[in-house]
Structures are given as structure tokens and as C-alpha cells.
C-alpha atoms as an extended CHARMM CRD file, in Angstrom:
* protein
*
       157  EXT
         1         1  MET       CA             10.6220000000        5.5510000000      -21.7510000000  PROA      1               0.0000000000
         2         2  GLN       CA              9.8250000000        4.3490000000      -18.5000000000  PROA      2               0.0000000000
         3         3  TYR       CA              6.6700000000        4.6920000000      -16.2640000000  PROA      3               0.0000000000
         4         4  TRP       CA              6.5180000000        5.4240000000      -12.6770000000  PROA      4               0.0000000000
         5         5  LEU       CA              3.9190000000        5.8430000000       -9.7580000000  PROA      5               0.0000000000
         6         6  LEU       CA              4.7090000000        8.7130000000       -7.1980000000  PROA      6               0.0000000000
         7         7  LYS       CA              2.8330000000        8.8950000000       -4.0560000000  PROA      7               0.0000000000
         8         8  SER       CA              2.5290000000       12.0880000000       -1.8200000000  PROA      8               0.0000000000
         9         9  ASP       CA              0.3070000000       13.0120000000        1.1230000000  PROA      9               0.0000000000
        10        10  ALA       CA             -1.7950000000       15.7040000000       -0.2100000000  PROA      10              0.0000000000
        11        11  GLU       CA             -1.4880000000       17.5620000000        2.8530000000  PROA      11              0.0000000000
        12        12  SER       CA              2.2670000000       17.6820000000        2.3890000000  PROA      12              0.0000000000
        13        13  TYR       CA              2.3720000000       18.1780000000       -1.2280000000  PROA      13              0.0000000000
        14        14  SER       CA             -0.6560000000       17.7320000000       -3.5000000000  PROA      14              0.0000000000
        15        15  PHE       CA             -1.1100000000       17.5870000000       -7.2350000000  PROA      15              0.0000000000
        16        16  ASP       CA             -2.5830000000       21.0790000000       -7.1240000000  PROA      16              0.0000000000
        17        17  ASP       CA              0.4720000000       22.1930000000       -5.6080000000  PROA      17              0.0000000000
        18        18  LEU       CA              2.5050000000       20.5960000000       -8.4610000000  PROA      18              0.0000000000
        19        19  LYS       CA              0.0700000000       22.3830000000      -10.9080000000  PROA      19              0.0000000000
        20        20  ARG       CA              0.7030000000       25.7310000000       -9.1800000000  PROA      20              0.0000000000
        21        21  ASP       CA              4.5770000000       25.2910000000       -9.0630000000  PROA      21              0.0000000000
        22        22  LYS       CA              4.8090000000       23.6420000000      -12.7270000000  PROA      22              0.0000000000
        23        23  THR       CA              7.9480000000       21.8600000000      -11.4690000000  PROA      23              0.0000000000
        24        24  THR       CA              9.2000000000       20.6170000000       -7.9860000000  PROA      24              0.0000000000
        25        25  ALA       CA             12.1990000000       18.5810000000       -6.7720000000  PROA      25              0.0000000000
        26        26  TRP       CA             10.9610000000       15.1900000000       -5.5740000000  PROA      26              0.0000000000
        27        27  THR       CA             12.6340000000       15.6030000000       -2.2220000000  PROA      27              0.0000000000
        28        28  GLY       CA             12.3580000000       13.7910000000        1.1850000000  PROA      28              0.0000000000
        29        29  VAL       CA             12.6280000000       10.3830000000        0.0490000000  PROA      29              0.0000000000
        30        30  ARG       CA             14.4080000000        8.4110000000        2.6750000000  PROA      30              0.0000000000
        31        31  ASN       CA             14.0060000000        4.7000000000        1.3970000000  PROA      31              0.0000000000
        32        32  TYR       CA             16.8900000000        3.3250000000       -0.3690000000  PROA      32              0.0000000000
        33        33  THR       CA             14.9760000000        1.2850000000       -3.1880000000  PROA      33              0.0000000000
        34        34  ALA       CA             13.0480000000        4.5720000000       -4.0630000000  PROA      34              0.0000000000
        35        35  ARG       CA             16.1490000000        6.4480000000       -4.0560000000  PROA      35              0.0000000000
        36        36  ASN       CA             17.7960000000        4.0510000000       -6.4350000000  PROA      36              0.0000000000
        37        37  PHE       CA             14.7200000000        4.4490000000       -8.7530000000  PROA      37              0.0000000000
        38        38  MET       CA             15.3100000000        8.0670000000       -8.9440000000  PROA      38              0.0000000000
        39        39  ARG       CA             19.1640000000        7.7220000000       -9.1210000000  PROA      39              0.0000000000
        40        40  ASP       CA             19.5970000000        4.8140000000      -11.4160000000  PROA      40              0.0000000000
        41        41  GLN       CA             16.5900000000        4.4340000000      -13.4360000000  PROA      41              0.0000000000
        42        42  MET       CA             14.4830000000        7.6010000000      -13.9110000000  PROA      42              0.0000000000
        43        43  LYS       CA             15.2360000000        9.7350000000      -17.0790000000  PROA      43              0.0000000000
        44        44  PRO       CA             14.0390000000       13.1950000000      -18.0490000000  PROA      44              0.0000000000
        45        45  GLY       CA             10.8280000000       12.4010000000      -20.3940000000  PROA      45              0.0000000000
        46        46  ASP       CA              9.6550000000        9.4780000000      -18.2830000000  PROA      46              0.0000000000
        47        47  LEU       CA              6.1510000000        9.8300000000      -17.2300000000  PROA      47              0.0000000000
        48        48  ALA       CA              4.5140000000        9.0000000000      -13.8570000000  PROA      48              0.0000000000
        49        49  PHE       CA              1.1870000000        8.7900000000      -12.2660000000  PROA      49              0.0000000000
        50        50  PHE       CA              0.8730000000       11.1200000000       -9.2130000000  PROA      50              0.0000000000
        51        51  TYR       CA             -0.9640000000        9.0600000000       -6.3140000000  PROA      51              0.0000000000
        52        52  HSD       CA             -2.4580000000       10.8780000000       -3.2690000000  PROA      52              0.0000000000
        53        53  SER       CA             -1.6990000000        8.4250000000       -0.3900000000  PROA      53              0.0000000000
        54        54  ASN       CA             -4.1390000000        7.7100000000        2.4510000000  PROA      54              0.0000000000
        55        55  MET       CA             -5.9250000000       11.0260000000        3.2390000000  PROA      55              0.0000000000
        56        56  GLY       CA             -7.9440000000       10.0740000000        6.4450000000  PROA      56              0.0000000000
        57        57  GLY       CA             -9.4440000000       13.3590000000        7.6520000000  PROA      57              0.0000000000
        58        58  SER       CA             -7.7990000000       15.4300000000        5.0970000000  PROA      58              0.0000000000
        59        59  SER       CA             -8.5840000000       19.0730000000        5.0190000000  PROA      59              0.0000000000
        60        60  THR       CA             -7.4940000000       19.2800000000        1.3550000000  PROA      60              0.0000000000
        61        61  GLY       CA            -10.5230000000       17.1690000000        0.2630000000  PROA      61              0.0000000000
        62        62  ALA       CA             -8.1620000000       15.1050000000       -1.7690000000  PROA      62              0.0000000000
        63        63  ARG       CA             -9.0870000000       11.1230000000       -1.7690000000  PROA      63              0.0000000000
        64        64  PRO       CA             -6.4940000000        8.4400000000       -2.1000000000  PROA      64              0.0000000000
        65        65  GLY       CA             -5.9340000000        7.7110000000       -5.7780000000  PROA      65              0.0000000000
        66        66  ILE       CA             -4.1600000000        8.2870000000       -9.0250000000  PROA      66              0.0000000000
        67        67  VAL       CA             -5.0480000000       12.1080000000       -9.6900000000  PROA      67              0.0000000000
        68        68  GLY       CA             -2.9150000000       13.1290000000      -12.3970000000  PROA      68              0.0000000000
        69        69  ILE       CA              0.2600000000       12.6280000000      -14.7120000000  PROA      69              0.0000000000
        70        70  CYS       CA              3.6040000000       14.2990000000      -14.3960000000  PROA      70              0.0000000000
        71        71  GLU       CA              6.9300000000       13.9640000000      -16.1270000000  PROA      71              0.0000000000
        72        72  ILE       CA             10.4770000000       13.2850000000      -14.8640000000  PROA      72              0.0000000000
        73        73  ALA       CA             12.1260000000       16.7070000000      -15.7110000000  PROA      73              0.0000000000
        74        74  SER       CA             15.5360000000       16.3260000000      -14.5930000000  PROA      74              0.0000000000
        75        75  ALA       CA             18.6440000000       13.8050000000      -14.0730000000  PROA      75              0.0000000000
        76        76  PRO       CA             19.0470000000       12.9270000000      -10.4250000000  PROA      76              0.0000000000
        77        77  ILE       CA             20.4420000000       15.6400000000       -8.3350000000  PROA      77              0.0000000000
        78        78  PRO       CA             21.4650000000       15.6630000000       -4.5980000000  PROA      78              0.0000000000
        79        79  ASP       CA             18.4640000000       16.0730000000       -2.2900000000  PROA      79              0.0000000000
        80        80  GLU       CA             18.9970000000       19.2410000000       -0.6150000000  PROA      80              0.0000000000
        81        81  THR       CA             16.7230000000       18.5780000000        2.3470000000  PROA      81              0.0000000000
        82        82  ALA       CA             19.0950000000       15.9790000000        3.4560000000  PROA      82              0.0000000000
        83        83  LEU       CA             21.7930000000       18.6660000000        3.9680000000  PROA      83              0.0000000000
        84        84  ASP       CA             19.4960000000       21.1530000000        5.8250000000  PROA      84              0.0000000000
        85        85  PRO       CA             19.7290000000       20.7320000000        9.7130000000  PROA      85              0.0000000000
        86        86  LYS       CA             16.2980000000       22.5190000000        9.9890000000  PROA      86              0.0000000000
        87        87  ASP       CA             14.6430000000       20.2200000000        7.5850000000  PROA      87              0.0000000000
        88        88  SER       CA             12.5830000000       17.1060000000        8.9070000000  PROA      88              0.0000000000
        89        89  HSD       CA             14.3810000000       15.1370000000        6.1040000000  PROA      89              0.0000000000
        90        90  TYR       CA             17.9080000000       16.2060000000        7.2150000000  PROA      90              0.0000000000
        91        91  ASP       CA             20.6220000000       13.2740000000        7.3160000000  PROA      91              0.0000000000
        92        92  PRO       CA             23.7950000000       14.2840000000        9.1730000000  PROA      92              0.0000000000
        93        93  LYS       CA             25.5430000000       11.3710000000        7.2110000000  PROA      93              0.0000000000
        94        94  SER       CA             24.7730000000       13.1480000000        3.7610000000  PROA      94              0.0000000000
        95        95  THR       CA             27.2790000000       15.9540000000        2.6160000000  PROA      95              0.0000000000
        96        96  PRO       CA             27.6690000000       17.9710000000       -0.3290000000  PROA      96              0.0000000000
        97        97  ALA       CA             30.9770000000       16.1070000000       -1.2380000000  PROA      97              0.0000000000
        98        98  ASN       CA             28.8010000000       12.7330000000       -0.5600000000  PROA      98              0.0000000000
        99        99  PRO       CA             25.2360000000       12.9900000000       -1.1370000000  PROA      99              0.0000000000
       100       100  ILE       CA             23.4370000000       10.0090000000        0.1020000000  PROA      100             0.0000000000
       101       101  TRP       CA             19.9790000000       10.8670000000       -0.9440000000  PROA      101             0.0000000000
       102       102  MET       CA             19.1210000000       12.0980000000       -4.5780000000  PROA      102             0.0000000000
       103       103  CYS       CA             15.9090000000       13.3990000000       -6.0980000000  PROA      103             0.0000000000
       104       104  VAL       CA             14.6640000000       14.1960000000       -9.5570000000  PROA      104             0.0000000000
       105       105  GLU       CA             12.5360000000       17.3510000000      -10.4880000000  PROA      105             0.0000000000
       106       106  VAL       CA              8.9420000000       16.5410000000      -11.7840000000  PROA      106             0.0000000000
       107       107  LYS       CA              6.8200000000       18.7230000000      -14.0640000000  PROA      107             0.0000000000
       108       108  TYR       CA              3.0990000000       18.7430000000      -14.2460000000  PROA      108             0.0000000000
       109       109  ARG       CA              1.4000000000       17.4220000000      -17.1930000000  PROA      109             0.0000000000
       110       110  LYS       CA             -2.3440000000       16.9520000000      -16.5700000000  PROA      110             0.0000000000
       111       111  HSD       CA             -5.0630000000       15.9640000000      -14.0170000000  PROA      111             0.0000000000
       112       112  LEU       CA             -7.0920000000       13.0380000000      -14.7670000000  PROA      112             0.0000000000
       113       113  LYS       CA            -10.6280000000       13.4040000000      -15.3820000000  PROA      113             0.0000000000
       114       114  LYS       CA            -11.3470000000       11.8090000000      -12.1770000000  PROA      114             0.0000000000
       115       115  PRO       CA             -9.1510000000       10.2510000000       -9.4760000000  PROA      115             0.0000000000
       116       116  ILE       CA             -8.7910000000        6.5740000000       -9.7700000000  PROA      116             0.0000000000
       117       117  SER       CA             -8.9570000000        4.9520000000       -6.3830000000  PROA      117             0.0000000000
       118       118  ILE       CA             -6.9440000000        2.0190000000       -5.0510000000  PROA      118             0.0000000000
       119       119  ASP       CA            -10.1410000000       -0.0150000000       -5.0410000000  PROA      119             0.0000000000
       120       120  GLU       CA            -10.6640000000        0.8200000000       -8.5640000000  PROA      120             0.0000000000
       121       121  LEU       CA             -7.0400000000       -0.2520000000       -9.4480000000  PROA      121             0.0000000000
       122       122  ARG       CA             -7.5320000000       -3.6290000000       -7.2700000000  PROA      122             0.0000000000
       123       123  GLN       CA            -10.6780000000       -4.5060000000       -9.3010000000  PROA      123             0.0000000000
       124       124  THR       CA             -9.0960000000       -3.7100000000      -12.7020000000  PROA      124             0.0000000000
       125       125  LYS       CA             -8.1350000000       -6.6940000000      -14.8580000000  PROA      125             0.0000000000
       126       126  GLY       CA             -4.4050000000       -6.6710000000      -15.8690000000  PROA      126             0.0000000000
       127       127  LEU       CA             -3.3670000000       -4.6090000000      -12.6720000000  PROA      127             0.0000000000
       128       128  GLU       CA             -2.9130000000       -7.6680000000      -10.2300000000  PROA      128             0.0000000000
       129       129  LYS       CA              0.8120000000       -7.4790000000      -10.2090000000  PROA      129             0.0000000000
       130       130  MET       CA              1.1280000000       -3.7160000000       -9.9860000000  PROA      130             0.0000000000
       131       131  VAL       CA              3.5030000000       -2.9490000000       -7.4250000000  PROA      131             0.0000000000
       132       132  ILE       CA              1.2720000000       -0.4240000000       -5.4290000000  PROA      132             0.0000000000
       133       133  LEU       CA             -1.2800000000       -3.4320000000       -4.9330000000  PROA      133             0.0000000000
       134       134  GLN       CA              1.1460000000       -5.7800000000       -3.4950000000  PROA      134             0.0000000000
       135       135  LYS       CA              0.7760000000       -6.5210000000        0.2180000000  PROA      135             0.0000000000
       136       136  GLY       CA              2.9640000000       -4.5640000000        2.4500000000  PROA      136             0.0000000000
       137       137  SER       CA              3.8780000000       -2.3400000000       -0.5550000000  PROA      137             0.0000000000
       138       138  ARG       CA              4.7770000000        1.0530000000        0.9470000000  PROA      138             0.0000000000
       139       139  LEU       CA              7.3730000000        2.6500000000       -1.3560000000  PROA      139             0.0000000000
       140       140  SER       CA              6.7240000000        6.2790000000       -2.5420000000  PROA      140             0.0000000000
       141       141  ILE       CA              8.1090000000        5.5360000000       -5.9320000000  PROA      141             0.0000000000
       142       142  THR       CA              7.2790000000        2.3760000000       -7.7370000000  PROA      142             0.0000000000
       143       143  PRO       CA              7.6190000000        1.1480000000      -11.3780000000  PROA      143             0.0000000000
       144       144  VAL       CA              4.7280000000        0.7650000000      -13.5640000000  PROA      144             0.0000000000
       145       145  THR       CA              4.7730000000       -1.4940000000      -16.6240000000  PROA      145             0.0000000000
       146       146  GLU       CA              3.7870000000        0.0560000000      -19.9140000000  PROA      146             0.0000000000
       147       147  GLN       CA              0.8180000000       -2.2240000000      -19.9640000000  PROA      147             0.0000000000
       148       148  GLU       CA             -0.2820000000       -1.1950000000      -16.3900000000  PROA      148             0.0000000000
       149       149  TRP       CA              0.1520000000        2.4680000000      -17.8750000000  PROA      149             0.0000000000
       150       150  LYS       CA             -2.1190000000        1.8370000000      -20.6840000000  PROA      150             0.0000000000
       151       151  THR       CA             -4.5950000000        0.1330000000      -18.5490000000  PROA      151             0.0000000000
       152       152  ILE       CA             -4.7840000000        2.8710000000      -16.1270000000  PROA      152             0.0000000000
       153       153  GLN       CA             -5.0150000000        5.4670000000      -19.1140000000  PROA      153             0.0000000000
       154       154  SER       CA             -8.0300000000        3.5840000000      -20.3960000000  PROA      154             0.0000000000
       155       155  LEU       CA             -9.7720000000        3.9160000000      -16.7820000000  PROA      155             0.0000000000
       156       156  ASP       CA             -9.5860000000        7.9000000000      -17.3740000000  PROA      156             0.0000000000
       157       157  SER       CA            -11.2940000000        7.8120000000      -20.8500000000  PROA      157             0.0000000000
């Protein structure tokens, strides 16, 4: 089992949207490192924290932070948004025969009792090396160590 953190702008796709939909394809990722995590390392059954990214002025009321837990529900599949010329994530170099961009399906597991803010993560002993807390870290998908996972879980009790 591996652990992950998935970031999404709540105005684009929130954790409440995932709860409603139950499962969704994690499409639109256009960073090779994040794509490679999905393509090469994520496996069905892996768990992930769902993180609402910076929401300045959000109409959803969501605040930045970890808001829930989801599960990786599929092996990697081609990201269909890369093949759709009408989609904002379209990539003309990606074809059905040679899909450049991949995604996985994620499944809703549960909301946390309360969101865990980035400031709370920064102040928590044992999370100092967490990828999301590193200067310049902007990846939408990052690995989380088992110890980081347990530490964050303890913040939700």
C-alpha cells in the first residue's frame, strides 16, 4: 500500500463533488512527474488525502487543506481530456494510439472531522519533509510516507 496527496481547486472539483459522484477519473494533470506517479506507481487500493488548494475568494466556502480520504480505484488509463479538442486540457500530441497523459480513477472514502490546514501541517512534528510543505512544491499529486499518513490521521482524531 502506498499513500498520496491529491490537490484540487474546490471550484473546479471539490471533495463534496467526489462524495456525490462516488468515483471520478483524475484527469487534467499536465505535469510529467505527477503523470508518472499515476502511470507507474499508483495502484488500486492505495489511499490518498484529498487537499483543497488555495481558495482565495472561493464561492464554495472551502478552505485550503486536507479535507478527506479517497482511494485509488483503477489502474492507469488514458486521460480522455487530452484527446478532446473542446477540453481545456487538450493536447494535440496525445492520440488514442499513443496517449501521453494518463489518469487513475479515485473513489470517495470519507471526510475528515475537520479540514487540516497547510499551517497545521507545517506546525506538526514529523511532517517537516512532507513534499507539499517543501518550498516551490506545486505538484498536484505527491507521495506521502506511511509515517506522514499516520501523523496526519492522528490530527483527525
